[in-house]
C-alpha positions as semicolon CSV with decimal commas, in nm:
position;residue;x (nm);y (nm);z (nm)
1;M;-6,256;-2,221;-0,365
2;H;-5,953;-2,329;-0,564
3;L;-5,827;-2,679;-0,566
4;L;-5,534;-2,861;-0,733
5;Q;-5,372;-3,197;-0,754
6;I;-5,009;-3,266;-0,684
7;T;-4,770;-3,566;-0,659
8;N;-4,422;-3,632;-0,522
9;G;-4,372;-3,946;-0,736
10;S;-4,469;-4,193;-0,458
11;Q;-4,791;-4,036;-0,341
12;R;-5,048;-3,782;-0,466
13;S;-5,267;-3,527;-0,291
14;I;-5,539;-3,267;-0,331
15;A;-5,446;-2,929;-0,211
16;L;-5,656;-2,628;-0,122
17;V;-5,514;-2,302;-0,255
18;A;-5,469;-2,053;0,030
19;E;-5,213;-1,809;-0,121
20;P;-4,926;-1,812;-0,068
21;H;-4,970;-2,160;0,058
22;L;-5,131;-2,494;-0,040
23;Q;-5,307;-2,686;0,231
24;R;-5,313;-3,060;0,162
25;L;-5,632;-3,253;0,223
26;V;-5,640;-3,573;0,435
27;E;-5,818;-3,904;0,373
28;V;-5,855;-3,847;-0,007
29;D;-5,599;-3,800;-0,290
30;A;-5,801;-3,747;-0,608
31;I;-6,070;-3,476;-0,686
32;Y;-6,263;-3,739;-0,874
33;D;-6,297;-3,962;-0,564
34;L;-6,381;-3,662;-0,345
35;A;-6,650;-3,526;-0,578
36;S;-6,792;-3,878;-0,631
37;A;-6,825;-3,928;-0,246
38;C;-6,991;-3,595;-0,206
39;L;-7,249;-3,693;-0,471
40;R;-7,322;-4,031;-0,314
41;N;-7,356;-3,891;0,037
42;N;-7,540;-3,562;-0,073
43;V;-7,272;-3,359;0,092
44;S;-7,146;-3,011;-0,011
45;L;-6,815;-3,025;-0,191
46;T;-6,691;-2,698;-0,046
47;Q;-6,794;-2,796;0,304
48;R;-6,617;-3,131;0,273
49;V;-6,300;-2,967;0,143
50;A;-6,300;-2,735;0,438
51;E;-6,334;-3,034;0,676
52;L;-6,046;-3,224;0,516
53;A;-5,799;-2,933;0,461
54;T;-5,594;-3,018;0,774
55;G;-5,287;-3,171;0,623
56;E;-4,940;-3,038;0,557
57;S;-4,888;-2,681;0,432
58;L;-4,674;-2,619;0,133
59;L;-4,538;-2,306;-0,027
60;Y;-4,725;-2,260;-0,354
61;D;-4,430;-2,075;-0,514
62;D;-4,203;-2,371;-0,456
63;V;-4,450;-2,607;-0,614
64;Y;-4,535;-2,377;-0,903
65;S;-4,171;-2,306;-0,986
66;G;-4,064;-2,674;-0,972
67;N;-3,846;-2,622;-0,661
68;S;-4,042;-2,866;-0,448
69;E;-4,062;-3,242;-0,447
70;W;-4,441;-3,194;-0,510
71;K;-4,531;-3,146;-0,878
72;L;-4,853;-3,014;-1,030
73;L;-5,093;-3,272;-1,188
74;S;-5,390;-3,204;-1,414
75;P;-5,660;-3,078;-1,177
76;I;-5,892;-3,366;-1,280
77;D;-5,822;-3,730;-1,372
78;I;-5,952;-4,075;-1,293
79;P;-5,649;-4,277;-1,177
80;G;-5,627;-4,595;-1,376
81;A;-5,925;-4,526;-1,594
82;L;-5,844;-4,229;-1,824
83;E;-6,067;-4,372;-2,089
84;R;-6,364;-4,263;-1,875
85;I;-6,270;-3,898;-1,934
86;L;-6,425;-3,743;-2,248
87;V;-6,242;-3,417;-2,375
88;S;-6,449;-3,204;-2,606
89;G;-6,535;-2,846;-2,686
90;T;-6,754;-2,591;-2,863
91;G;-6,620;-2,344;-3,118
92;L;-6,752;-2,012;-3,270
93;T;-6,903;-1,928;-2,933
94;H;-6,734;-1,594;-2,867
95;L;-6,837;-1,265;-3,003
96;G;-6,465;-1,200;-3,100
97;S;-6,404;-1,560;-3,230
98;A;-6,533;-1,523;-3,580
99;K;-6,263;-1,273;-3,661
100;D;-5,979;-1,512;-3,607
101;R;-6,168;-1,808;-3,768
102;Q;-6,218;-1,565;-4,067
103;A;-5,840;-1,547;-4,097
104;M;-5,857;-1,924;-4,164
105;H;-6,166;-1,977;-4,377
106;L;-6,453;-1,741;-4,327
107;Q;-6,626;-1,497;-4,565
108;T;-6,819;-1,247;-4,360
109;A;-7,127;-1,043;-4,427
110;T;-6,902;-0,743;-4,502
111;Q;-6,845;-0,920;-4,838
112;P;-7,206;-0,920;-4,973
113;D;-7,092;-1,052;-5,312
114;K;-6,978;-1,375;-5,161
115;P;-7,201;-1,630;-4,978
116;L;-7,150;-1,699;-4,615
117;T;-6,963;-2,017;-4,541
118;D;-7,108;-2,293;-4,327
119;S;-6,881;-2,181;-4,038
120;M;-7,004;-1,823;-4,052
121;R;-7,364;-1,947;-4,073
122;M;-7,296;-2,150;-3,756
123;F;-7,165;-1,838;-3,589
124;Q;-7,471;-1,642;-3,691
125;S;-7,698;-1,918;-3,561
126;G;-7,532;-1,866;-3,219
127;L;-7,600;-1,496;-3,240
128;D;-7,960;-1,541;-3,323
129;G;-8,051;-1,831;-3,090
130;G;-7,761;-1,911;-2,855
131;R;-7,903;-1,737;-2,560
132;P;-8,265;-1,865;-2,511
133;Q;-8,498;-1,767;-2,238
134;P;-8,470;-1,967;-1,917
135;G;-8,623;-2,310;-1,963
136;A;-8,603;-2,293;-2,346
137;I;-8,364;-2,469;-2,581
138;G;-8,145;-2,256;-2,805
139;S;-7,953;-2,321;-3,125
140;A;-7,684;-2,588;-3,125
141;P;-7,322;-2,472;-3,123
142;E;-7,034;-2,614;-3,316
143;W;-6,918;-2,923;-3,125
144;F;-6,595;-3,120;-3,149
145;Y;-6,427;-3,425;-2,999
146;K;-6,061;-3,396;-2,876
147;G;-6,006;-3,739;-2,719
148;H;-6,006;-3,911;-2,384
149;G;-5,815;-3,849;-2,067
150;D;-5,491;-3,954;-2,214
151;M;-5,493;-3,627;-2,417
152;L;-5,467;-3,416;-2,103
153;R;-5,134;-3,273;-2,007
154;A;-5,042;-3,121;-1,674
155;P;-4,937;-2,755;-1,626
156;F;-4,572;-2,704;-1,743
157;E;-4,573;-3,025;-1,951
158;A;-4,503;-2,996;-2,322
159;L;-4,791;-2,999;-2,580
160;T;-4,674;-3,210;-2,869
161;V;-4,725;-3,136;-3,244
162;P;-4,736;-3,498;-3,383
163;A;-4,528;-3,598;-3,678
164;H;-4,835;-3,613;-3,904
165;A;-4,952;-3,265;-3,809
166;E;-4,904;-2,938;-3,995
167;D;-4,866;-2,722;-3,700
168;G;-4,985;-2,664;-3,339
169;G;-5,112;-2,352;-3,180
170;E;-5,268;-2,237;-2,850
171;E;-5,635;-2,177;-2,795
172;A;-5,676;-1,994;-2,463
173;E;-6,002;-2,094;-2,302
174;I;-6,200;-2,180;-1,996
175;A;-6,289;-2,543;-1,959
176;G;-6,586;-2,686;-1,757
177;I;-6,529;-3,003;-1,552
178;Y;-6,824;-3,234;-1,504
179;L;-6,903;-3,557;-1,325
180;I;-7,195;-3,787;-1,411
181;D;-7,372;-3,932;-1,106
182;A;-7,512;-4,283;-1,067
183;N;-7,838;-4,184;-1,219
184;G;-7,686;-4,031;-1,535
185;A;-7,721;-3,668;-1,428
186;P;-7,428;-3,426;-1,507
187;H;-7,285;-3,219;-1,227
188;R;-7,037;-2,929;-1,284
189;I;-6,752;-2,971;-1,037
190;G;-6,593;-2,643;-1,142
191;M;-6,398;-2,467;-1,417
192;C;-6,032;-2,406;-1,495
193;I;-5,798;-2,231;-1,737
194;G;-5,733;-2,432;-2,049
195;N;-5,511;-2,443;-2,358
196;E;-5,718;-2,641;-2,606
197;F;-5,434;-2,653;-2,865
198;S;-5,511;-2,733;-3,232
199;D;-5,371;-2,779;-3,582
200;H;-5,483;-2,453;-3,736
201;Q;-5,276;-2,493;-4,057
202;F;-5,458;-2,818;-4,129
203;E;-5,792;-2,668;-4,050
204;R;-5,733;-2,370;-4,275
205;R;-5,698;-2,596;-4,575
206;N;-6,064;-2,692;-4,554
207;Y;-6,309;-2,634;-4,270
208;L;-6,410;-2,997;-4,293
209;N;-6,065;-3,070;-4,145
210;L;-6,179;-2,927;-3,812
211;A;-6,251;-3,265;-3,667
212;G;-5,906;-3,398;-3,736
213;S;-5,731;-3,076;-3,634
214;K;-5,886;-3,104;-3,286
215;L;-5,743;-3,458;-3,203
216;R;-5,441;-3,317;-3,021
217;Q;-5,313;-3,291;-2,668
218;C;-5,436;-3,008;-2,444
219;S;-5,385;-2,880;-2,101
220;I;-5,594;-2,753;-1,802
221;G;-5,515;-2,606;-1,473
222;P;-5,329;-2,558;-1,257
223;E;-5,636;-2,476;-1,037
224;L;-5,983;-2,608;-1,040
225;I;-6,222;-2,326;-0,930
226;I;-6,542;-2,438;-0,758
227;D;-6,855;-2,236;-0,861
228;P;-6,669;-1,941;-1,035
229;D;-6,843;-1,629;-1,164
230;F;-6,871;-1,689;-1,542
231;R;-7,035;-1,368;-1,647
232;N;-6,742;-1,152;-1,756
233;I;-6,380;-1,284;-1,729
234;Q;-6,077;-1,091;-1,845
235;G;-5,745;-1,266;-1,935
236;E;-5,432;-1,262;-2,134
237;V;-5,242;-1,502;-2,352
238;I;-4,871;-1,475;-2,406
239;I;-4,633;-1,668;-2,640
240;E;-4,270;-1,662;-2,534
241;R;-3,965;-1,743;-2,746
242;D;-3,608;-1,765;-2,610
243;G;-3,739;-1,633;-2,282
244;K;-3,896;-1,318;-2,422
245;P;-4,259;-1,232;-2,514
246;L;-4,324;-1,289;-2,882
247;W;-4,695;-1,209;-2,888
248;R;-4,950;-1,119;-2,625
249;K;-5,308;-1,026;-2,627
250;K;-5,585;-0,938;-2,386
251;I;-5,873;-1,178;-2,411
252;E;-6,214;-1,208;-2,257
253;T;-6,462;-1,486;-2,196
254;G;-6,776;-1,554;-1,989
255;E;-7,133;-1,532;-2,088
256;E;-7,135;-1,159;-2,150
257;N;-6,874;-1,203;-2,423
258;M;-7,030;-1,505;-2,585
259;A;-7,299;-1,575;-2,837
260;H;-7,415;-1,882;-2,640
261;S;-7,524;-1,900;-2,276
262;L;-7,350;-2,147;-2,045
263;A;-7,677;-2,340;-1,999
264;N;-7,729;-2,362;-2,375
265;L;-7,369;-2,506;-2,423
266;E;-7,424;-2,754;-2,141
267;H;-7,765;-2,871;-2,267
268;H;-7,633;-2,944;-2,623
269;H;-7,339;-3,133;-2,487
270;F;-7,528;-3,352;-2,236
271;K;-7,841;-3,400;-2,449
272;F;-7,660;-3,703;-2,595
273;E;-7,733;-4,013;-2,398
274;S;-7,386;-4,145;-2,446
275;H;-7,252;-3,827;-2,271
276;R;-7,436;-3,921;-1,954
277;A;-7,260;-4,249;-1,862
278;P;-7,245;-4,282;-1,477
279;G;-6,902;-4,229;-1,324
280;H;-6,759;-4,054;-1,628
281;I;-6,575;-3,719;-1,629
282;H;-6,618;-3,455;-1,901
283;V;-6,370;-3,179;-1,975
284;H;-6,547;-2,936;-2,202
285;F;-6,376;-2,628;-2,362
286;F;-6,607;-2,328;-2,402
287;G;-6,425;-2,162;-2,701
288;A;-6,152;-1,907;-2,761
289;H;-6,168;-1,535;-2,812
290;S;-5,844;-1,490;-3,011
291;L;-5,555;-1,699;-3,153
292;S;-5,191;-1,612;-3,227
293;F;-5,240;-1,809;-3,550
294;G;-5,498;-1,556;-3,657
295;E;-5,220;-1,295;-3,649
296;D;-4,988;-1,516;-3,858
297;I;-4,782;-1,640;-3,556
298;A;-4,632;-1,991;-3,625
299;L;-4,513;-2,156;-3,306
300;Q;-4,169;-2,324;-3,292
301;E;-3,996;-2,590;-3,089
302;G;-3,940;-2,466;-2,738
303;D;-4,188;-2,183;-2,744
304;W;-4,398;-2,128;-2,426
305;M;-4,769;-2,072;-2,414
306;Q;-4,917;-1,896;-2,107
307;V;-5,289;-1,838;-2,047
308;S;-5,428;-1,649;-1,749
309;F;-5,771;-1,529;-1,641
310;D;-5,863;-1,303;-1,359
311;N;-5,981;-1,494;-1,049
312;F;-5,891;-1,835;-1,194
313;G;-5,561;-1,868;-1,014
314;R;-5,210;-1,885;-1,137
315;P;-5,132;-1,892;-1,514
316;L;-5,133;-2,217;-1,714
317;R;-4,794;-2,256;-1,881
318;N;-4,702;-2,524;-2,137
319;S;-4,401;-2,548;-2,378
320;L;-4,440;-2,670;-2,733
321;H;-4,260;-2,977;-2,869
322;I;-4,258;-3,080;-3,234
323;D;-4,212;-3,447;-3,324
324;D;-3,960;-3,532;-3,587
325;K;-4,141;-3,545;-3,928
326;N;-3,935;-3,848;-4,020
327;M;-4,136;-4,032;-3,760
328;H;-4,448;-4,009;-3,969
329;Q;-4,491;-4,344;-4,133
330;L;-4,767;-4,539;-4,305
331;I;-4,981;-4,735;-4,069
332;H;-5,028;-5,090;-4,183
333;V;-5,348;-5,253;-4,075
334;Q;-5,329;-5,627;-4,059
335;T;-5,619;-5,855;-4,156
336;M;-5,733;-6,116;-3,910
337;R;-5,766;-6,461;-4,064
């Protein structure tokens, strides 16, 4: 089951994807409210969606292409309370990810005369212990914080490289969407395509810059997939410049292509008590397979980033905007007296 959120400016709606149409749901206009009600009432989410999908039918092509009064929203939000959405992720999770990270700051075991960096040791830890037996706890992955709900951008919105940043580049991933119930237990609503978007140039200078490089906008969607198959997912990322493909690459994700199991990633995120605040939403990126930056691609103003994964709905597209460097000014902190 695929859901998305749309707005026409004066109202918003949840829609069930039934290609080539979208079927609007009645009685509820936010996936957050729908999922919360299902938890409170111990009702199946998919069953409730089927009951409510009796509203207006729209042509998906018109909405996706921008030729409708209805526009795509991020597939998850909390209207009026974006601060209750935590956006985070785990890195060095994919069997192919160390190769691109190496292009930034790794020394690998193929260079026995040089010691492994901390990043490569973290990757090796995932290979050794990231897929524990059922019921066991495996090794912890690299974890990072991206921000709160105000960092999320809708499909087709621009992702901005701030004036203080050194660059911005795509990270094509799958993101898990979670809701914490009244008792503090996490529930996975579903998954969606994501562009995690980071400052790789800043990170390459020193791996300790990773934390700062991740504090950037990101995008997810357009569709939220309820209970997808996360074993082996094939995809593609494309960078377009002046209307033509500049770089493209086949990518893969899912547990068969990762050093860590999904259960292990989820345990290590939600083991922190502060990550189990009732009523909060978590958007958690599971890591990237390949980056255009790893092949010396530097994105420019107006470039388009497109991410697609099989069975995850229509591609996620975002343009790139670079803030004027002259806007970067010293922040003056005032002392209270």
